C-alpha positions as CSV (number, residue, x, y, z in Angstrom):
1,M,-18.7,-272.3,144.7
2,I,-21.7,-270.1,145.1
3,T,-22.8,-267.1,143.1
4,V,-23.7,-264.0,145.1
5,K,-25.8,-261.2,143.5
6,F,-26.1,-257.8,145.1
7,F,-28.9,-255.3,144.5
8,A,-29.4,-251.6,145.2
9,T,-27.3,-250.2,148.0
10,A,-25.7,-253.6,148.7
11,A,-24.2,-253.5,145.2
12,D,-23.0,-249.9,145.9
13,V,-21.3,-251.0,149.1
14,V,-19.4,-254.0,147.5
15,Q,-18.9,-252.1,144.3
16,Q,-20.1,-255.0,142.1
17,R,-23.3,-256.7,141.3
18,Q,-22.1,-260.3,141.3
19,L,-19.3,-262.4,142.6
20,E,-18.3,-266.0,143.0
21,M,-17.4,-267.3,146.4
22,E,-15.9,-270.4,147.8
23,L,-17.9,-271.4,150.8
24,K,-17.7,-274.3,153.2
25,C,-21.1,-275.9,152.5
26,P,-23.6,-276.4,153.7
27,Q,-23.6,-273.0,155.5
28,S,-26.4,-271.2,157.2
29,V,-27.5,-267.9,155.8
30,S,-26.6,-266.3,159.1
31,G,-23.1,-267.7,159.0
32,F,-22.8,-266.6,155.4
33,L,-23.9,-263.1,156.3
34,D,-21.2,-263.1,159.0
35,I,-18.6,-264.0,156.4
36,L,-19.9,-261.5,153.9
37,C,-19.9,-258.6,156.5
38,S,-16.4,-259.4,157.6
39,E,-15.2,-259.2,154.0
40,H,-17.3,-256.1,153.2
41,P,-17.7,-254.2,156.5
42,G,-20.1,-251.6,154.9
43,L,-22.7,-254.3,154.6
44,E,-23.0,-254.6,158.4
45,K,-25.3,-251.5,158.6
46,L,-27.6,-253.0,156.0
47,R,-27.8,-256.4,157.7
48,P,-30.7,-255.8,160.0
49,A,-33.0,-255.0,157.1
50,V,-31.5,-257.1,154.2
51,R,-33.5,-259.9,152.7
52,V,-31.7,-263.0,151.4
53,A,-32.9,-265.2,148.6
54,V,-31.4,-268.5,147.7
55,N,-32.2,-269.8,144.2
56,H,-34.8,-267.1,143.8
57,E,-36.7,-267.9,147.0
58,Y,-36.6,-265.7,150.1
59,V,-35.2,-267.6,153.1
60,Q,-34.7,-267.1,156.8
61,E,-31.3,-266.9,158.4
62,E,-31.4,-270.5,159.6
63,A,-31.8,-271.8,156.0
64,L,-28.8,-273.6,154.4
65,I,-26.8,-272.6,151.4
66,H,-25.3,-275.4,149.4
67,D,-22.6,-275.6,146.8
68,G,-23.8,-274.3,143.4
69,D,-26.5,-272.1,144.9
70,E,-27.3,-268.5,143.9
71,V,-27.7,-266.1,146.8
72,A,-29.2,-262.7,146.4
73,I,-28.6,-259.9,148.9
74,I,-31.6,-257.5,148.7
75,P,-31.6,-254.4,150.9
76,P,-34.8,-252.4,151.5
77,V,-35.6,-250.1,148.5
78,S,-37.4,-246.8,148.9
79,G,-38.9,-244.7,146.2
80,G,-42.1,-244.2,144.4
81,R,-44.5,-241.3,144.5
82,G,-45.0,-239.3,147.6
């Protein structure tokens, strides 16, 4: 079981900030994103720019996710003063 946290527009797309998922572990981040996008098709448009953190550390798509990990889905955020 892993915990998935969604931020900003990713949370809007899946309509929740956190969920628990059963995952065949270990699983690559890339494979995990494939699964996540198939379950939540609206995430596909965010995928090219999304950052993924595993246990509070940004990782590349070839990194592995293990049982018990916390995965954060962090899309780009805009804002600030113009």
